C-alpha positions in Angstrom: 95.1 137.9 124.9 98.1 139.0 123.0 100.0 136.4 121.0 103.4 135.5 122.6 106.2 137.0 120.6 109.1 134.8 119.8 112.7 136.0 119.9 114.7 135.6 116.7 116.5 132.6 118.2 113.2 130.9 119.2 111.6 131.6 115.8 114.7 130.1 114.1 114.6 127.0 116.3 110.9 126.5 115.6 111.4 126.8 111.8 114.3 124.4 111.9 112.3 121.9 114.0 109.5 121.9 111.4 111.9 121.6 108.6 113.5 118.6 110.2 110.1 116.9 110.7 109.3 117.5 107.0 112.6 116.2 106.0 112.2 113.0 108.0 108.7 112.5 106.6 109.8 113.1 103.0 112.8 110.8 103.3 110.7 108.0 104.8 108.0 108.5 102.1 110.5 108.5 99.3 112.2 105.4 100.6 108.9 103.5 100.7 107.9 104.6 97.2 111.4 103.9 95.9 111.4 100.4 97.3 108.0 99.6 95.9 108.9 100.9 92.5 112.3 99.3 92.5 110.8 95.9 93.4 108.5 96.0 90.4 111.4 97.1 88.2 113.6 94.4 89.5 111.0 91.7 89.0 110.2 92.9 85.5 113.8 92.9 84.5 114.7 89.5 85.9 111.6 87.4 85.5 112.4 86.4 81.9 116.0 85.3 82.0 118.1 85.2 85.1 121.6 84.0 84.3 123.4 83.2 81.1 125.6 80.8 83.1 122.5 79.0 84.4 121.1 78.6 80.8 124.4 77.2 79.6 124.3 74.7 82.5 120.9 73.5 81.6 121.8 73.0 78.0 125.0 71.0 78.8 123.5 68.9 81.6 121.0 66.5 80.3 121.0 64.3 83.4 118.9 65.1 86.4 119.2 63.6 89.9 115.9 62.1 91.1 116.4 60.9 94.6 116.8 62.1 98.1 120.4 63.4 97.6 121.2 67.0 96.9 122.7 68.5 93.8 125.7 70.8 94.0 126.0 72.8 97.2 122.7 71.4 98.5 124.4 68.4 100.0 125.9 70.5 102.7 123.2 73.0 103.3 120.5 70.3 103.7 122.4 67.6 105.6 120.8 68.6 108.9 117.3 69.3 107.5 115.7 65.8 107.5 112.6 66.9 109.4 109.5 68.7 108.5 109.4 72.3 109.9 106.0 71.7 111.6 105.9 68.2 113.0 109.6 67.2 113.3 109.0 64.1 111.2 110.6 63.2 107.8 108.8 65.2 105.1 108.8 62.2 102.7 109.0 58.8 104.5 110.7 55.9 102.8 107.5 54.3 101.7 108.4 53.2 98.2 107.9 49.5 98.9 104.7 49.4 100.8 101.4 51.4 100.8 100.1 53.5 103.7 98.7 50.3 105.4 102.0 48.4 105.2 100.5 45.9 102.8 100.9 45.6 99.0 103.5 47.4 97.0 102.9 51.2 96.9 101.6 53.1 93.8 102.1 56.7 92.9 98.9 57.4 94.7 100.1 56.0 98.0 103.9 56.5 98.0 105.3 59.9 98.7 108.7 58.8 97.4 107.2 57.8 94.1 105.3 61.0 93.9 108.4 63.0 94.5 110.5 61.1 91.9 107.7 61.4 89.3 107.4 65.1 90.0 111.1 65.9 89.6 111.6 63.7 86.6 108.6 65.2 84.7 109.3 68.7 85.8 113.0 68.5 84.8 112.1 66.8 81.6 110.4 69.9 80.3 113.7 71.6 79.6 115.1 68.7 77.7 112.1 67.0 76.0 109.4 69.6 75.4 108.8 71.1 71.9 107.3 74.2 73.4 106.3 75.7 76.7 103.7 78.5 77.0 103.4 80.9 79.9 99.7 81.5 79.9 99.5 84.0 82.7 101.5 85.5 85.6 100.5 87.5 88.6 102.4 89.7 91.1 100.7 90.6 94.4 101.4 92.2 97.7 101.8 89.1 99.9 99.8 89.4 103.1 99.4 93.1 102.3 102.8 93.5 104.1 104.5 96.9 103.8 106.8 98.0 106.7 108.0 101.5 106.4 109.5 101.9 109.9 106.2 101.6 111.7 104.6 104.8 110.2 101.0 103.9 109.4 100.4 106.7 107.0 103.5 105.8 104.9 102.6 102.1 105.1 99.1 102.8 103.8 100.5 104.8 100.9 102.9 102.0 100.1 100.1 99.4 100.1 98.1 101.6 97.8 101.0 101.9 95.4 101.7 98.1 95.5 98.0 97.5 94.7 98.2 99.7 91.6 101.5 98.4 90.3 101.4 94.7 91.0 98.8 92.9 88.9 97.8 89.8 86.9 98.7 89.6 83.3 97.7 87.3 80.5 101.0 86.7 78.8 100.4 83.9 76.3 104.1 83.7 75.4 105.4 80.4 73.8 109.0 79.4 74.0 110.7 76.7 71.9 114.2 75.2 71.6 116.9 76.7 74.0 114.4 79.4 75.1 112.5 76.8 77.1 115.4 76.2 79.4 116.0 79.9 79.8 112.4 80.7 80.7 110.5 77.7 82.1 110.8 77.6 85.9 113.4 77.6 87.4 114.4 80.2 84.8 118.0 79.6 83.6 118.7 76.8 86.1 118.2 73.1 86.6 115.9 71.7 89.3 117.9 70.7 92.4 114.9 69.9 94.5 115.6 67.3 97.3 113.3 65.4 99.7 114.6 67.5 102.5 113.3 70.6 100.8 109.7 69.3 100.9 107.2 70.3 103.5 104.4 68.2 102.0 103.5 66.4 98.8 100.1 65.1 97.6 98.8 63.3 94.5 95.3 62.9 93.0 94.1 61.3 89.8 92.1 63.0 87.0 91.5 60.5 84.2 94.9 59.9 82.4 96.6 62.4 84.6 98.3 62.7 88.0 98.0 66.1 89.7 101.0 66.3 92.1 101.0 69.2 94.5 104.3 70.0 96.3 104.8 72.5 99.1 108.4 73.5 99.5 109.8 74.7 102.9 110.6 78.4 103.5 114.2 79.5 102.5 116.3 82.6 102.9 118.2 83.9 99.9 118.1 80.7 97.9 120.0 80.4 94.7 118.2 79.7 91.4 117.6 75.9 91.2 117.8 75.3 94.9 115.1 75.0 97.6 112.1 77.1 96.6 114.2 78.2 93.7 114.1 74.7 92.4 110.3 74.9 91.5 109.9 78.6 90.7 111.9 81.4 89.1 113.2 83.3 92.2 114.6 86.8 92.7 117.9 86.3 94.3 119.8 88.7 96.5 122.4 89.2 93.7 119.8 89.8 91.0 118.2 92.6 93.0 121.5 94.3 93.9 122.5 95.0 90.3 119.3 96.7 89.0 119.0 99.0 92.1 122.6 100.1 92.1 121.7 103.3 90.2 118.4 103.9 92.1 118.8 106.8 94.6 117.9 106.4 98.3 117.8 102.6 98.2 121.0 101.7 96.4 122.9 101.4 99.7 120.4 99.1 101.3 121.2 95.4 101.4 118.4 93.2 100.0 117.4 89.9 101.7 114.9 87.5 100.2 112.9 85.6 102.9 110.8 83.1 100.9 107.8 81.6 102.5 106.4 78.1 101.8 106.0 77.8 98.1 103.3 75.7 96.3 103.9 74.0 92.9 101.3 71.9 91.1 102.1 69.7 88.1 99.7 67.9 85.8 101.5 64.8 84.6 100.3 62.4 81.9 100.2 58.8 83.2 101.0 57.1 79.9 104.1 59.2 79.1 105.2 60.7 82.4 105.2 64.1 80.7 104.3 67.3 82.5 101.6 69.1 80.5 100.5 71.9 82.9 102.3 73.7 85.7 101.5 76.3 88.3 103.5 77.9 91.2 102.8 80.4 93.9 106.0 81.9 95.3 105.5 84.3 98.3 108.3 86.2 100.0 109.2 89.1 102.3 111.8 91.3 100.8 113.9 93.2 103.3 115.7 96.4 102.3 117.6 97.6 105.4 114.9 98.4 108.0 112.2 98.3 105.4 110.3 95.3 104.1 107.5 94.4 101.7 105.6 91.3 101.0 105.6 90.0 97.4 104.0 87.0 95.8 104.5 85.7 92.3 102.3 83.2 90.4 102.8 81.6 86.9 100.6 79.3 84.8 102.2 77.2 82.1 101.3 74.6 79.5 103.8 72.3 77.8 103.7 70.4 74.4 105.8 67.5 73.2 
């Protein structure tokens, strides 16, 4: 059977159709790769020091609020968030005077309020009282293996593969002293503005002369450094991403949005001094860039000396 001959117009249309398909595929692929690469670049560029202004604020402000009220702009944004996201009850009940049975005066082990106050005081005190803070290790990972490249499974698989090769754990062992502590220890370049309304859960256990306090902070969209999840971890902000990608082709016109998930922070606090000696956080997020999104997670491990 003879092959059907195409007219010049039909042949031209067929070629143009194939070229258009290749163009769409290439553009989608390049966007996915560019986003993944840009994310790694952005995190590397901003994880050490976020804002000069934030650092100056830390050095000038030696007083930290340790109660249920907000700092700065938090007082407005959190005024209607007095409930836990899951069970619609206060995240930290006013239990400072009685234990869980309603009997004798509460201790750190039984009072959520006391646990919260101790955590914030010890955590904030690192920036003003510590002689040194050492980042032992950090890890960046593809949170929930999430890569959304417009629903194209081939491109999404390629993106996940790229994320797996670029994001990894690293033994840093970097020690900071003096003013560098405030600029690098979480939240980097900012003070801790954590409030009770930001808390999803808090727990405390004893290990010899230490309290181990674990805090889970509620999800937050585009938080500022020092606020909400950004109060316990060094966050990438919307603004900090926009600047590094302004010269990156393909994605420089896309508006980033940081959708942080529930964040876990764990502090080891010495009973006799109230000093925080070890710290860890796990900060997961979904970063949206236009119609594309990728899951990112950041972990850091610290030790502190006084």
